[in-house]
N, C-alpha and C positions, 0 to 999 in steps of 0.2 A: 188679211186681219189687221184691223184697226187696234191701238193700244189697248183701248177699253175692252175689246172682245176677248183678250187674252186672258186665260185663267190665272188667277193670283197665285202667289206662292204658297202651297198650304202650311208651311212653316209660320208665316204670318198670321194666320187664322187662329192659331192657339191661343190659349188665354188661360191664366190663373196657375194653377198646380201643374196642369199638362204642359204648360210653357216651359215651367222651371225645370221640369223632369227632363224634357226634351232639350233644354239649353245645357244642363249637367251633362247628358249624355254626349252631346257635341263638344262640349269642354274635355270631357274625358278621351274621346277619340282624339281631339287636337294633341293632348299630351302623349298618348300613344304614339301618334305620328312623329311628334317631336323628338320621342326617345330614340329614334332612327337617324336624327341628326347627330353627327360627331360633335359638333361643337355645343350642343345643348346638353348633351350626354355627359361631356367633361365637366361642364357647370354643375349638372344635377350631382355628380359623384362628390365635387368639391363642397357643394351645398350640405351634403350630408355629413361633413366633417365639422363646416363652418356654423351652421345653426345651432348644433349643440355647443360648440365652443363660445357663441355669443351667450350662453347663460354663465359659463365659466368666468369669461372675461369681462362681461359686463356687470357693472357694479350695483346698478339699479334698472328698473324697467325702462326708462328713456334710454340708457346706453345698450340695453339688450335689445330693444326694438330697433334702434338705430342701426346695430350692427346686422341685425337678422334682414332688416328690410333692405339694406344694401345688397344684399345676397339675392334676395327675391328679385329686386329689380334688375340685376344682370340677366336673370333667366326670363323676366317678362320682356326685356328689350330684344334678348335672343329670338324670341317667339315671335315678335313683332318682324324681326328682321328675317326671320325664316319665312313668315308669311309673304313678306314682300317679294323676297327672292322666287317663291312659288308662283306667286301670281305674274310676274316678270317672265319668267320660265314658261308659263303657259302661253302667253303670246306668242312665242316663237324663240328658236333656237339662235335666230340670226343675230348679228353684231348691229347694236345701236346705242348711239351716245345717251339718249337719256335713259334706256335700259340699264346701260354702266353707272350712270349718275345715280339712279334710284337703289341699286344695290351698293354703291359706295357710301352713301348717305346713311342706309341701313347698317352697314359695318362700322361708320364712325359712331353711328349711336351706341352700338355694343361696345366699341372702344371707351367710350366717355363713361359708360355704366361701369365698366370694369376699373377706370381710374378712380372713378368716385368710390368704387366698392375697397379697393386697394387703399386709398388716401384715409379712409375711415377707419379700417382695420389697422393699419400701421399706427395712426394716431391713438387708438384706443390700447394696442401694445405698448407703445411708448409710455403713455400715462400709466399703464398698468404695472410695468416693470422697471422704467427708469424715472418717472415722474415722481412728484410727493404725493 
């Protein structure tokens, strides 16, 4: 069977509201799957504390947005890292340098997002309680 004779992915055929509804369903399935990942679950529970705290700590909409956005960024990067790890694991369980490198890079991205989040929150706490 040549490439042009293969049936196309039915998901790519969807248009308009039908596509949006199905995309939302896939996104919710992804969040459901992520909930079974321990790292994502820990970050989710922490976000349930930090997002409301951003309204208390932030003095204006920009500060509140920045505090909340860094928390969401950590969860987004964790989702992407989990996707990378899942795709690598699908290829096979055997050890490969490129698989390790991919997983290490995803982990490094999570670490950088956590450092950014921590830095923004510590800065906000410093300026709120110790600054002028």
